[in-house]
C-alpha positions, 0 to 999 in steps of 0.5 A: 500500500505504501509503495502504491500511494507513492507511485500515484503521487509521483505519477501526478508529479510527472504530469504536473511538473515534468521530469527533468534530468539536470539535477540527476546529472548534477548528482551523477557528476558529484558521485563521479568526482568522489569516485575519481579521488579513490586510490589507484587500483581501486575497483568500484561498483556503484548502482543507484536506482529509483525503483518507482520511476525505474530510472538509473541515477548513476552506474559504474561497473554495475555488471562487473562480478565483485566480492559481495562480502556480507552483502551475500546475506541479502540473497540468503534472507530475501530468498528465505522470506520468499520460500518460507515467509516471515512467520515461519517458525524455526524450531527445536522440538522434543518428541517421545515414543509415549504419550500416556503419562498417567504413570509419570513414565515415558515408556520409550525414548525421548528425542530432541530434534533441531529444525534450524533454530540456531538461537536455541540456548541452554536456558531454552533447554532448561525450559523444555525440561521444566515443562516435562517435570511439570507433566509429572515425569519421573522416569524415562525407560529408553534413551535420550537421542539427539537428532540433527537429520533435518540437515546433512552432517557436512558441518563446515563451510570448508567441506562444502565449498570446493577450494575455500580459502577463507581463514574465518572458522565458524562453529559447526553448522547443524540443524540442532544447535545449542548456544551457537555450538560453542562452550565456555569453560573456566580454566587455569592457564599459567597461574591465572584463570581464564574463560576458554571458548571451544566449538562443539565437536558433535552437536546432536550427541552434545545436546543429548548429553546436556538434556540428559544431564538436566533431566537427571539434575531434576530428579528424572531417572533415565534407564537408557543411554544418550546417543544420536539418531533419527526420530521415528515418524510415529512419535509425539510432540512434547514441547518446542522452542522456536524463533520466527524467520522475520526475527532471525533475519533481523539478527542476521542482517542488522548485526551481520551474524555469520553463524546464523546466516550459515545455519539459515542458508542450510535450512533454506535448502531443506525448506526449498527441496522438501528433503534433508537440507544441504548446501547444493539445495541452498544454492539452487534455491537462491539461483531459482529466486534470482531467475524467477524474479528476472534479476540480472544473474550473469557473473553471480555465484553464491557459495555460502550464506554469510559472504565469508567466502571470497568465492562468492561473486555478485554484480551491483546490478544483481544486488540492486535486483534483489533490493528492487524485488523486495521493494515491490514485494507487498507481502515480505517487504516490511519484514525485509526492510525491518531486518536492515541496519538503520544508519546512526541507530543500530546494527553495523550502521549504528556509528555511521552517517550520524548528524546527517539526513541519512541518519535514521533514514538509510536502511541497509546492509554492510559487507566487509572482508580484507580489501573489500567493503560494501554497502547496499540498501534504501534511502529516502531523499529530501523530496521523499523519493526512494532510492536503492543504493549499491556500492562495493569497493575492492581495494589494495590501498587505504583502510575500511574506514576511509572507504566507508566514509566515501560510501557515506559521502555518496549516500549523503550526496543522494539526499539532495536529488530532485528528479523534478527540478528544472535543468540548470 
């Protein structure tokens, strides 16, 4: 509705005042001047677009494949919204072979299965245990089984990305997650106690052990053992903890959370294919999203969900296409827009564009790798015109801070755009 009203107003403006190119050319010249001052050997990809007028404000290397860094998360989250919808629940569930608790006994096994809930914590696990205790359960005759078969067991990006050279190591990417698949312990190191964080080595078995430990601490007798396995179809749901997709993508995009993005990437593969999720199905889902929405695809290759890999490639035009598609998606736009960082307010943009017209105005996603910085999102000009902004720099000289300042300068320059202004 918001987009439709704006379109009607702009169409009225076209017929009442006429659209002239002078101010657009002036803005383009300013951006061109800004880019011309960049250090030698800098590769810049810039695309500025008015989606309602379908008008390109500025373009430079817009069809050149570049390293998108964390702008990759825009592909992951937008495709996930298209496949699942913002209200889709990503869950961790407890199942049992037994449903009759009149004898206060679970006759059979207790299963804990993950369905892509990457924010599941120890306190959530305790809450599930408390709910079982509230049902009067005092004994389990079978075993405690951890199940992460919703996704494959290729847990690391290095194993699913051929030739991956990134030195960023994430915890294991699994369907069943507890505390981001990391543990923190207090250890004595050279006469001093320090907190040491380590990655969990076997997520389903670890979670099963933690569940059993909490049950026993609550007085529940467990006859069987702890193991990992697959939950049978003829079991009964005893409890679950979930997060809605729209809440998860906000954590991913605002804070550029790599672990959550990779877990969602694999989950996307499961939901899109209807079978066990893997990275291949995830890539295919994103490619299908690009094709189905007529997004410029030449040169774009997405190999992970976070953008850590330097093998990811995307053109500024493709990134613009994703943002344009979401802009006109009346069902999912609000969830997507609200997931983006707000300049000067929150997320990775909280310290940028403060005191300018872009503060609390520009909504976007940042991307950073060694020698790469990207910025993409939505800006509303002083004349209340919406723009889609995509800026990527690949550089060998200069710092991230310098190039981020250049990006911010371009965004602030765009605030003065008035496409209905007369030619000077």
